[in-house]
N, C-alpha and C positions, 0 to 999 in steps of 0.2 A: 725649152722648160715648159711649154704649153702641152707638148707631149706627155712629159713625164707627170705634170700637173693632172692631167686628164687620168693617166694610169693609177696614179695615187687616190683621186677620186674614186674610180673604177674600185679599186682595193677597198676603200671605205666603204663602198656600198655592200661589197660582198661579205665584209666584216659585220654589217648589220643584220644582214639576211638571217642568220641565226637565232639572233636575238628576236626579230620579229617573227620566226617561226614559232619559237617557244612561247612568245605572248600569245600568238592566236591558239595554239594547241591547248594552253592551259586555259584560255575565255573559252574555248569548246566545251573542255573537260567539265569548266566551272558550270556552264549549262545543262551538260548532260548529267551533274550531281543534284540538279535541282530535285525537290519532290516531284513538281509536275515539267516532264520535259517541253519545251516551248516547241509549237509549230506542229509538233508529231498528232496531236488531236486533228488540226486542220488538214493534215494529210489524209489521215484515215477519211475523215469525212467526204474529200474529194474521190478517195479511192472505192468508197462504198456506191457513191453515187453514178461514177462511172458503171458500175456494176448495174445497178439499179435502171438506168436509162437503155443500158443496153438489153437488159432481160425484158425491157417495156417493149422493144420493138426497130428501136433504132439502131441498124445494125453497123453503121459508120461510127459509131461512138465506141471507143476501144475498152470494153468492158473487160478483156483480157489484161489490158494495163492496170487498171484498178487491183485485180487479184495480185499481179506481181509485185505491186508497191506494197500489199500486205505481205508477202513472201519477205522482201527485203527488211521491211519493218520487222517481221519478226525474228528474222535471224539476227538481227543487229540488236534488238532491245534485249532479246533473252542472254544474248551473249555478255550484252554490257552488265545487266544484272548478276550475271554469274560472275562477272570480274570484279564487282562493286562487294559482293558478299566475299569473293577469295582473297581481296586487299583488306577488308575490313576486320574479317575474323579468321584469315589465315588457312582457312577449308570451305568445303562446299558441301551442303546436306543435300545428297540427293533424294533422300525422303522427304525433306520440306519442299524441294522443288516439285516432286509429283503431288502434294498434297496440296499445294497451291494451284499447280495446273488443272487438277480434276476441279475443284472449287470454283475456278474460273469458268471451265470450258463445260464440264458436264452437267450440271444445272438446267441452264438455260436452253441446250442442245436436247438433253432427253423431255424437257416440258413441251419443247416445239415437237419433238418427233411423237410422243406420246398424243399430245393433242390434237396434232393432224391426222394421224391414224385413226383416233377416235372420231373425230368428225369426218372423215371418209366412210367409216364403218357405218355410223349412225346414218348418212345420208344415202349408203347402198352405193357409194361410188367403187370402180375399181381400185384396188391395191396391188401394185407390183411387189410382192413380198420378198423374191429375192433381191431386187435393188434396194426395197427397204431395210432389210435385214443387213446387206453390205455397208449402209450408211450407219447403223447402230453399232456396227462393230469397227468403223473408221477404216474399211475396205472399198468405199464405192469408188474410188480412184482406178483399182484396178478392174473391178466388175464393169464399170462403164468403158475403160479402155477396151477391154477385151470382148464384153459381150456387146456392147453399143445399145444399151436399152433405148426405149422412147423416152421423152422427157417426164419428170414424175415430180413429184414434192421435195424429192431428195438428190435431184440433178446437181445443185449447186453444193452439196457435200464433197463432191471429189477434192475441192482444195483444202477443206476442214481434215479430209483422212491425210494428206500429205503433210499439213502441219503437226498433225500428231505422230506420223510416222518420224516426222524430225525430233518431236520430242523425245521419242523412245530411244533415238541414236545419240544425239548431240551432247546431253549434259554427261552420259559417259565417258565420251570423248574428250571432253572438256575437264572432268575430274581426273582422268589418267596423265593428262598434258598440262594441268593447272600449275605445275611449278616451272615449266619450261614452254613459255609463251611464245619465244621464237619457233621451236620446233612444231608448236601447235598452229602457228601462222603458216608456216610452210605447208604441213598437212593439209591445211584449208584449202590453200591455192591450188595444192596438187589435186583435191577432191574436184574443184572446181573446173580445173582442166580436163579432168578425166571424164566429168559428165558432160562438156562440150564436146569431146571424141566419142565419146558412147552415142549420144543424141545425133551426131551426125553420121556416124555408122548405121545408126539404126534406118534414119533417112534415106540415105542415098546408096549404102550398099545392100541393107537388107531388105529396105522397104517395107518396113514396118509401119501399119497404120497411124493415120495422123491422130484419130482419137486416143491411141496409147501413148504417143510421142506427146501429146497435149497433158496427160493427167498421171503418167506413172511417177512412182517417187524418185526413181533414178535419174529419170529424165529433167526434173524440176530441182533437184535438190540445191544444183549450183546456185540458183536465185536466193534461197535462205541461205546460203555458205557466202554470198558474198556482202549479205548483212553481217554475218559472223565475223569475216575478214577485216571489214569497214570497222568494228568496235575493236578488234584486236589490233590493229594499226593505230585507232587513235589511243589507245591504253598505253600502246607503247610508245607514241611519237615519231614510229620509223617513216612514217608518210606525210608528215608535218610541210614538207617542202610543196608536195604536190597540192595538198589539201588547202594550203593558204593560198596557192596560185589560184584555185578554184572560187576562192572567196576574196579574191582581192577588189571586185568592183562590186556595188551594189547592184547593178543590173546581171550580176553573171548567173542568178538561177534562170535567167531567161534563156539562156544557152541550150543546159538539157532540156527546158521545157519544150522549146522548138523542137529540138532532135527528137524527143519522145512523141511529139506530135507528128513528125513527118515519118518517122520510123513505125508507129502502131497504126496511124489513121491512112498514109498513102500506101506504103510498102506492106504493111502488116495484115492487109486482107488476103495476100498469097501465102497460105501453108508452107511452101518451100524456104520463104523468106523468113516468116514469123519462127519457124522452128528451127532455122540455122542461124542466121545473123541478127535477127530481131532478139532471141532467146539470149545471146551473149551481150550485145552492144546492150538494151534497154535498162536491164537489172544495172550496169555500172552507171549509167546515166540518171538512174533513181538514186543510189549510193550518193553521187555527188550533189544530187537536189537535196537529198536528205541533210547534208552536211550543211548546204548553204542557206537553207530555211531556218535551221536550227541557228546559226551563227547570225543572220541577218533578222532574226524574228522581232525584234525591236524596231526596224527601221520604218520609215514612213512606208517604202515601198512593200515590206512584206509583212508588215504587222496584223494584215487582214486574217493571218493565219492562226492569230489568237482571239478573234472575234467570238465573245462567248455562245453566240448560237452555235457557230460552227466547231466550237470547241466540244460544244454538249452534243453534238451530231456525231462528233467524232467518238465520244464515250461511249454511245449507245450504237455504235457501227457491228460490234457483233452481232447483236440482235436484228439491227437493219438487215444484215447479209442474210441472217436465218429466215426472216419472215419475208423477204421481199419475193420469194420464189410462190410464194400463194397468195398474197394480197394484190399484185400487179395485175393479174389476169381477170379476176372479177371487177375490178375497178374498168379495166378497159372493155370487158363483155356489157357491162351494167350500164357503161356511158358511151355505148358505142354511136349513138347518136348524135354526140357533142363533138366538138372539134378536138384532135389528138391532142391538143395543149392542156384543155381541161381534164382529160382523161388520165393524163401523165400527173399533172398537180394531184388529181383524186387519188391516183394510186400512192403516190409518195405521203401523201398524206394519211392514207389508210395505213402504211409501212410504219411510218412514225408512229402512229398511235399503239400498233400492236409492238413495236419495239420497245417503245417506252412503258407499256404494261409489263412486258418482260424485265427489262431493267429495274425497274422499282418495285414489282412485287416478286421477283425470283431471283436476280443476279445481285442485288444490292444487299441483300442478307449474307448470301455466301460470300461477296467481297470483303464484308466486315469479317466474317469468321475467317477469311482468307491471311488477313493481316496478323492473325494471332500465330500464323506459323512462319512470318517474315523472318530474314534473318536479325539478329539481336540490334546491329549497327543500323538497321534500316528502321528498327521500331525506335530507337533512341533519335534518330534523325527525324521522323515524323513528330515525335513529342516536342521537339525545338522547333518545328514549322508549324504554324497554325495557319491553316487555310480551309476555306469552305469549298475549295476544289480537290479536297483530298482523294475522292475517289478515282483520280486519274494518276496492245497483245506482248501491245504490246503492245503492239502488238501489243501479242498481236503487232511500244510498241507498243509511260503507259502503265499504269497501275491497272488501271482498268481492262486493258486489253492482254496485258501480261501478268 
């Protein structure tokens, strides 16, 4: 009888699992449908400060991991917003998408570009015009990957170029498959595997230079597509069993955090590892962490991701990323007699001041304008929810970043 009872209990447990998975996926979708998705601004803030600290001169800090976080977030949030529009209106406005993207990205970027060029010209500093123009037209990833120019005020724009190239390709693919999400999911997974294969071939067969592999669109597209795939899986509920297991315990986010630290900080110093294993494993870990932090954002252990100051830094993360390239080195140079910690804090403070000016003097107006082109259902949702934090790639993901 005990054996039969044990089997009955196991059967009962198995019967409960689908219900638990359904509850989990519904709870996750509910958080994702909030006007301000929890935890994402905190992730953006962490990502941009990894980049800032690395660019200040701390080479052991994984700045590349910060960029990778932005890529996964961008793919996830752009796809989730497209899915929401498709679900609520039955269609997707490609025109509306590109108007919103232009209003979000171009004003801040071109103010940064024009202002920096004007400053360099007035102070008679050298301007690498080919490099500068490649950034102006969002092709600096290929220019840097092929030409390998010295560092300049646009050296960081390679990642922005990749995102813009993604925006040119993905909405059209989504539109074509918007009524066949299973086929779109399969296509997304296929693109990811093809990118893995191509990157490995470039590295170990064709021996292409590491600079190109690190910056080319076709060698980094899988990182954005992992975010796209995650959004599609959540929308369809096809990975609810796996995702619910990732969120079974409140301490579960510590697992991808530790693995990301080991991969990026310990092994990631080797380009051979980073461009092969690292670039496959780390986006998947970030995707798992993204789900976990959204799901656990209100718990005592993880509610720090919603601290007001951290969320604010996440909202201005786009401008922080833009201006850190020109604010850190002056602070480093002017305070060279002071301890490095003082130099870093001054550089961060200067970057925050410049980013805040960009956000409040430039971006905020265009973000308000951008809302006029939001899908009708999204505008209705905003009218129903009154929030002082309404500005929030998107990503970026994330009304502000996305």
